C-alpha positions as a printed Julia matrix, in Angstrom:
96×3 Matrix{Float64}:
 -12.73   -76.97  24.45
 -13.0    -76.95  28.27
 -12.92   -80.68  28.96
 -10.61   -83.34  27.67
 -11.6    -86.98  27.91
  -8.96   -89.57  27.14
  -9.98   -93.15  26.47
  -7.59   -95.93  27.36
  -5.28   -96.94  30.16
  -4.52   -93.79  32.17
  -0.98   -95.02  32.8
  -0.42   -94.64  29.06
  -2.67   -91.74  28.07
  -1.43   -89.39  30.82
   2.31   -90.08  30.74
   2.72   -87.91  27.67
   1.42   -84.94  29.65
  -1.85   -83.15  30.09
  -1.26   -80.01  28.06
  -2.01   -77.5   30.81
  -3.3    -77.01  34.31
  -5.97   -79.18  35.91
  -8.94   -77.6   37.69
 -10.95   -80.8   38.25
  -9.96   -84.45  38.35
 -12.35   -87.4   38.5
 -10.8    -90.67  39.65
 -13.01   -93.59  38.72
 -11.41   -96.88  37.82
  -9.03   -99.34  39.41
  -8.8    -98.34  43.08
  -5.16   -99.39  43.23
  -4.33   -96.66  40.68
  -5.94   -93.7   42.46
  -2.81   -92.69  44.37
  -0.36   -93.32  41.5
  -2.59   -91.33  39.12
  -2.93   -88.46  41.59
   0.84   -88.32  42.09
   1.38   -88.4   38.32
  -0.98   -85.45  37.86
  -0.04   -83.44  40.99
   2.39   -81.16  39.18
  -0.51   -80.0   36.99
  -3.13   -79.45  39.73
  -3.92   -75.81  40.36
  -4.4    -74.6   43.91
  -8.11   -75.02  44.54
  -8.45   -77.91  42.09
 -11.26   -80.31  42.93
 -10.61   -84.06  42.99
 -13.41   -86.59  43.25
 -12.45   -90.14  44.18
 -15.35   -92.34  43.14
 -15.67   -95.29  45.51
 -12.36   -94.39  47.16
 -12.56   -97.22  49.63
  -9.8    -98.75  51.71
  -8.68  -100.81  48.69
  -7.5    -97.56  47.13
  -3.95   -98.4   48.3
  -3.18   -95.42  50.54
  -5.16   -92.84  48.56
  -7.41   -91.83  51.45
  -4.51   -91.57  53.92
  -2.62   -89.4   51.43
  -5.37   -86.9   50.6
  -6.57   -86.69  54.21
  -3.12   -85.7   55.46
  -2.94   -81.88  55.19
   0.87   -82.08  54.99
   0.4    -83.38  51.44
  -1.41   -80.21  50.37
  -5.03   -81.36  50.37
  -8.24   -80.87  52.3
 -10.43   -83.92  51.96
 -13.65   -85.38  53.3
 -16.0    -88.24  52.53
 -19.23   -87.5   50.69
 -22.13   -89.01  52.64
 -24.53   -89.5   49.73
 -24.42   -93.28  49.86
 -22.78   -94.54  53.06
 -20.27   -97.26  52.4
 -19.54   -96.22  48.82
 -16.46   -94.3   49.83
 -16.84   -91.23  47.61
 -14.24   -88.63  48.56
 -14.13   -84.88  47.78
 -10.69   -83.32  47.87
  -9.37   -79.8   47.25
  -5.74   -78.98  46.44
  -4.69   -76.38  49.02
  -1.13   -75.64  48.02
   0.29   -74.2   44.83
   2.27   -76.43  42.49
């Protein structure tokens, strides 16, 4: 009752809404969708929500630039567990 996993294309499964606030978001899939998915879910992210971008490399179509710019309401840094993998830890710093 604390976690909801939706199988399928996120562009379809998330458009109908998320049914509440988001405390943690794991982005792991097509890199080109990281930024569009984040923007789709932003209205539901609580202040302090954790976002993990798995393999958020440069191919993530502007995702890293967006979450690393504090003007967008995030604090973000790379996770150095496996250099070159591009894992990114982000925290939502502004209220919805």
